[in-house]
N, C-alpha and C positions, 0 to 999 in steps of 0.2 A: 153445713151442707146446703148447696144452692137449692132454690125452689125447683129447678128443672130436674135435678137428681131426684129429689122427693117425689115429684110427680111421676117420674119413670118407676120408682120403686112401688108406689100404689098401683101402677098399671100391671106390674109384674104380679103383686099380691091378688089383684082382681081376676088375673088370668089363671090363678091357682098355682103359681110356681115361685113363691117367695124365695129369696135366697136363704140357705139354712142359717140358723141362729149360731153364734160364736160357739157355744157350748157343745154343738153337734160336730165342730171340726176335730179332726184328728192329725197327728203329724206322722207320716210314713216315708220310709226311704224309697227313691226311685235311683237304682245304681247307688252311688255313693252320696246322692243328694238328699237332705230331708225335705219334704214338701208337705203342704196342708192338704187334707182331703174334706170334702164336705159331708153332710149328714147322709148322704147317699153312697159314700166311698169312693166318689170320683175326685181327681185332682182340682182343687179349689182355685178358680181363677178370678174370683172376686177381688176387685181392687182397680186402681188407676194406673195405667200402663203407658209407655211412651218409648219411641225409639229413638236412636241417635244415628247421625250420618248425613249423607247427602242424597239418599235414594228420591227424596221428593223432587230434587232438581233433574236427576236423570238416573234410570235404574242401571244403565249400561256404564261401564268405565269411561270417565270424562275427565278432561283438563279443566281447571280453573278458568273462568272466562268473566268478561265484563256481564253485569246484569243491569236492570233498570235501576234508577235512582230510588224508586219506591215502588214495590209491588207485593203486596200482601204481606207487609211487614218485613220483607228481605230488603236489604239496603246494599247497594254497590256492586257486588260481584257474586258469581256462582262458585261455590267451593268444589274443588276437585274431588273426585271419588273412585275407588276400585270397583264400584259396580257391586250389584247383588243378584245378577243373573248367573245362574248355572251355565258355565260355558263362555260367559262373557257378553255375547251379542244375542239379542232377540232375533228369532228365525222369520224374518219378514219375507213375503213374497216380494218380487222385485218391485212391482208397482207401488206396494205399500210402504217399502223403505223409502222411496222417493218421496211419498206422501209425507212420512215422518219427519224428513229433513226440511220440507217446506213449511210444515207446522212449526218446527223448532226455529226457524228463521223468523216466523211471524208469530211466536207464541204469545206476546203480550196482548195482541189483537185477538187471539183464537183461543187461547187456553180457558176453558169453562170455569176453572177453579177462580181465575182472575175476576171473573164477573160474579163470583159468590154462589155459584151452582154447587149442588151437593157433589162431593168428591168421588163417590162410587167406591167400589170394593175391586182391588185391594188398596186403592191410594189412600183412602181414609187412614189405613193402618199406620203409615209410615210418614205422614205429615209431620211437621215440627210442632204439633199439638198433642196434649194427652187425650186418652179415652178412657172410659170406665166400662168394665164388665160386670153385670149384675146377673148371677148364676142361679138358675133353677133347675129342676129335674126334667120339665117338659118344655121350658122356653128360657132362652137367655136374653138379655138386651145388651146391646153395644151402644153407648151413648158417647158421641164425640164432640170435643169442644168446638171444633170448626163448624161454623154456620148451624149450630144445633143439630147437626146431623145424628140420626140414630137408626137403628135396625133391629128387628126382632128375628132370632133364631129359632125356628121350630125343630125341636129335638124329637126323634123317633116318628117323624111324620113324612117318609120318602115319597108318598104318593099326593101330597099336597101341593098342587099346582098354583102358580100365581096367575090371575087372569089378564095382567097387562104387564108391560115394562116399566121399570122404576129406576130412579137415580140411584138408589142403593142396591138395587137387585132384590132378588128373593132367596132367603138363606134357610136352608135345611141342614140340621146338624145331626151327627151321630158320634159314638164313642168307637174307637178302634184301640183296645187295651186303654192306656192312659192318654191317648192322644184324642183331642177333640178335633174332629173333621167336619167342615162346613163346606157345602156345595152351594154356590151362588149363581144363579142364572137370572133371565128376565131383565138383563141390562138395557137401558137406554144405550144407543150408540155414540152419544155426545160426550161421555166421560173420557178423560185421559189418564194414562198411568203415572205421568210426572209433567214437570214443566218444559220438557225436551220434546213434546210433540208425539210421544209414543201412544198409540191409539188403538182401537179395536172396532168391531162391529157389532150389530145386535145379537150375533150368534155366539159371543163370548160366553164361556163357562168357566167359573174360577173354583177350584178345589183348594181351600184353606186348611192348614194343619197347625194347631197350636199343642205344643209339647213343654211341660214345665221341665227344665233341667236343673232347676234349683227353686228355692222357695220365692225367690225375686227375679227370675229371668224365665222367659218363655221363648223357645226356638220357634219361629214363625216361617211357615213356608206357604207359598201360593203357587199353584200350577195353572197356566192360563191355555185354553184351548179354543181356537177360533179359526176354522178352515177358510172363512173368508179373506182373512189377514195374513196369517201365519203359515208357514209350511208344516209346523207341527207343534205340539205342546212344548212349553217352555216353564221354567220354574224360577222363583226368586227365593231368597233365604236371607233372614235376618234376626237379630235378637231384640226382644221387647223388654223392658226393664220395668220393675215396680217402682212407682214413686214413693218414697219413704218418708217425706216430710210429715210432721204433725199435721193432722186434719188434712192430709192430701185430698184434693177434690178437683173436679172440672168446673171451669168458670165459663161465663158467657164470652164468646167472641162474635160480635155482631159486624160481620165482615162487609155486609151491604153498604155500611156506611163509609167504608174505605174504597168501595168499588164505584160509587156513584159518580165521582168526578171523572174517573176513567171513562165510564160508559156514556155518560149524558153531559159531561162538561162542555162539549161542543154546541149543545142546544142552548147554553146560557148566554144571554147577550153580555158583551164586554162593554166597559165604561166608554162612551163615546159613539156606539153602534146605534 
């Protein structure tokens, strides 16, 4: 287990919300699927998870297209995708759709992820990097491999407001039956939803829904509301898969080292200058 995950585990313990011990877990059916439950009787989301697909390139349906030679580990081309937005298209206001297209055409220079900034929510969920959920009764920790990003989800504290905006937002969770629901607000306006320039303002509110449909698959939904940019709320939906390798864990991805040349290479004197 990496030192980072160990440190996150100790943080959870110090906050009085350590994940239940394995002997406290039980298996119970949801529909026709058998799932694990924690010591509090809730579906057990503990583990390392990852999505598949091309949502990180573009949430909307898109054709394959040429990409940069090297950008955050992606080489050559953008894979085509059917999209994960309910209804297909994000309901932009007219001016905002024009802004999104301009962002897409200049994404390598503008995308904050290329500069190794925190990805924000929901983007961190469907990046091509795994993330780990450490589940407790009062608090949960989501630890992401990309850029050492992490967030704390405060359970059963609906009145706990965040005093300032943050790159990963402010997360408050609750249970609706067997579905984990997380409201995320206090976003900085700088994060994007994908590499295609889909964006938001500081008014963004995200409601995430995590539902175990089997022991190793989560149905993930996120509904975005931002009256400054969109004409109405819109929802994405995609599956998350449990990593089943022996000793599955998140590792370090120090993306700053990959971004330095892109961001500061023009400041380096070339031979003969």
